[in-house]
N, C-alpha and C positions, 0 to 999 in steps of 0.2 A: 477458496472459502465459500461455504453456501451464504454466508450472510449477503455478499455483494452481489448475487447473482442477478437479481433484478433493480438494481440501482446504477444509474449514471450521475457523474458530477459533472457540473458546467461551469465553466466561468466564459468571459469572453475571449481568453486566450485558448484554453484547451477545454477538451471534453474527454472525460475518463468513461470508459465503459468496459463492462465485464468481458474476459476474453472467453469467446464462443467460438464454435467452428468455423463459422463462415469468414473468421479471420485467419483460420490457419494457413491457408495458401500463401498469403502476403507474408505472414510470420515466417513461413519457411523459406520464402524467397530472400528475406533479410538475412537469415540464418546460414545461408550459404556463402556470404561474403566474407572471405579469409580474416579481414581487418575486424569485423565483428564478433567473429570466433575467438579471436585473440583477445579483443576488449572485455570480453564475457565469460573467458575461459570455457568456451563450449566445444562440443565436438558435433560436426554436422550429422543430422538425423535424416532417416528416409521418411518420407511423406506420411506415411501410416504410423510412424513412431511419433511424428508431430502430433497427430490427431488424438494419439494415445496421451501424449504428454499434456494436451488442453484439457481432456478430461480429469486427469489425475490433479491438475491444479485447480479444476472447479471444486472438487471434494477435499482437498487436502486441507487439514485443519490448522497447519501452520503458515500457508501461503495465502496471502490476499494479493489479488494481481487485477490489473486493469491495462487495458489497451489505452495509449495515448492518442487521441486524435485533435486534428485542429479544431479549435472552438468555433461551434455553429454561427457564432455571431462575428467572427474575427475580421470580415470585410473581405476576405479573399474568395469568398465564395457565397454571395448573399442569398442565393437560394436555399443553402442548407439551413438556414433558419427556420424556414417553414417546416422543417421536420421536428421543431421543437414547440411543443403545446402547452398550453395552461398558464398560469400566471407566474410571476418572478419572484414569489416570497421566498424565505429561506425555510429549507425544510428543518422539522424538530429533530430532537435526539435519540428518536427512536425508530425501530425498522417501518412501523406503520406509518409514520410522519414523514418519511423519506418520500413518499407519494404525492405529497400534497403539493408540489411545486410544478407539477405538470409532467410531461414525458416526452420522451425521443424515440424515434422510430430505427430500430436496429436495421442495417442494411442500406440506411439512407444518410444517416449523419457519419457513419463508419466505413464507409466505401474503403477500399483500396488507396484511392487517392487521397483520403482525408487521414488515413493511420500513418503516424509519424514515429511511432515506439510502443515501448511498454514500461510499466513502473510496478515494483512489487515491495511488499512487506514479508518478511521471514521472520518466525518467530521461534525462538530457541531458549532452553533453560539457561538462566542466567548462572555464571559461575564466578566466585570470587575466593580466590586461592587464600586470601588474608583473613578470611571469616573463619574463625576457629569454631564458632559456635553452628554453622552449617550442618544441616542433618539430613536425612533422606526420609521421606513419607510416600509410601506407594511408588517408589522409585523416583521420585522427583525431589530435585534439590530444592530445600528451603533455606530461609534465614534463621531457621531456629525459634523465630518468634512467634509467640501465641499470644493474642491479646485477651486482656480479661473484660469482660462485659461488667456494667454496674451492678449486676444482680449477683455476681461472683461467678457465673459460669464462663467457661473459657471458650474464646471464638475460635474458628478455623485458623489452621497455620498458614502462613503465607508463603506462595511458592512465587519466585520472582523469574521474570524472562526478559530478555533482551530482543530488539526488532531490528532488523538488518534492511536498509532501504536500498532499493536497486533501482536505477533508471537507465534506459537504453533510449536515445533518440537515433533510431535507425536511419531515417531520411537525411541525407548528408545535406541535400538542399535546404533543409529547415533548421539546421543546428545554428547556434549562435545569434537567435533573433528571440530569446526569453521564453521559449516553450520548456525547455527543462525545469527552469527555477520557477514557472507556473505549476508545471506539473507536479513537482515535489511539494511546494506551497498547499496545492489542493489536496493531494493525498493525507499530509500530516494534519490538514485541518479536519479530513474526515475522519481520519483515527482519533483524533481528540474528540470529536462529538460521538464517536461510537465506540469507545474503547471498552467499556463494559461488556458490550455485547460480542466485540471481537475476542476478548480474553475467555469469555463464556465458552465459545464455540472451540477454542483452543483446550481450554480446562477438561471440557466434557469428553472431547476426544482422547485427551491424554490419559484420563481416569478410567472411563467405562464405556463411551460411545455416546452418541447423540442421545440426549433426554435423559442422561444419567445423574443421579445426584452427586454434584462436585463435593467432595469432602475438604477440599482447599481451597482458599481464597488466592486468585492470582492477581499480581501486579507488573506493569511493564516499568522497568528500571530505564534503561538507555535506549536510544535510537542511535545506530551506527550505520556508517557508510564506508565500505572499503572501496580505495580509489587506486588507481596507477599513480605512482607518485610523479609520472610526466604529464598527467592529464590535469594541467593547470585550470582549465576550464570547469573541470567538475568540481575541484577542490576549492575554487572560488565561488561556485554556486552553494555549495554547502555551508562554508564559511559565511555567507552572507545571511544565512538563515540560522546561525548560532550555532552550528557545530565546531568543536574545536578538535584539534588533532590529539590524539593519545600515542604516544609511543613514536617510535622510530620507523623506517621502511624496513618491512620484513622480507623475508626469503623472497618472496614472489613478487617483491618491487611494488607491493602496496603500502599504503597509509590508511590508518583508520581515524575516521574524524567522528566525534560523537557529541549528541545532545543528551546530556546527563539528567537523570530524574525526569524524564519526558512525563511520564505517568503520574508524577505526584506535582510536579510546579504548577502554579495558578494558571489557568487558559490565558489570561491577558498577557501574563508574561512570554508563555510560548508562541502567542500570536503576534507579538509585537513586531519582529522582523519580517514577518510575510504578509502581514495585515494587506498590504497594497496588493497582492497577488491574489487575493480571495474575497475582495471587497464586494463582488458581484457572484458569490458562491450560491450555486443551487443544487438541491438533491433532486432528481427527477426518475421517473419510471422509466425502466429500459423496456420499451415494448417490443416485443418479437412479431407481433401480429402480420406484419406486413413481409416478413421473410419468405422467401421461396422455398417450398418444399424440396 
């Protein structure tokens, strides 16, 4: 997505930064590992294909992606905090206010040594086989509901979507120390704060392209994670954050864990389980001015 291209998210534990071209070499190295290929159901790509993927992910309307880095104030690299500038206030809920908490310098806080993995949100149309009233508008599945305004006019039809959360801690030496749950908690907090903007970009692209008038209202129904049934660590991670298993193990040996009605539940309820992991949450400008050409 374009929405997050200049936003970094920091806690003391993790730093999430937009996936940029200077990350590709390390990412490509990770993806040569057969175990990671199996865990992510991925095929190895040539380096030029990896660069093409990075560009595609940046512009994709349905994929919000960050590189997970070790937090700049985690204590393992004291000098890294020098690359974080500005105050420590929480950023507000709009794109413009995401710059008020200072900035991080690309190429300094996200060197290959500090990169540990990636985290993504994939948006897809919501499908409910039990919804007999569902209908299609402009090729989009809706819930069939059209809200009435006080003056009697009819509001836009609602289009629901699902969000799939996917995380990879590729650096084996940094697994099992809380980076995964901190990264997921941080991403969910970011999504919650900017849900309207994320859905606006998704809706514009699905209907007519950037800047288009969106004829439908978009809402996020569930957040889902698909996890190998043998991956007890990941299952425990998502369970701690309130996700619950839905259904049985599928053909691919995966289970689905779901956080239902994420877009509708009150923020204080959604944040209850992950509050400790985002207590020092900050949104920062991702400053590329020091990157070498």
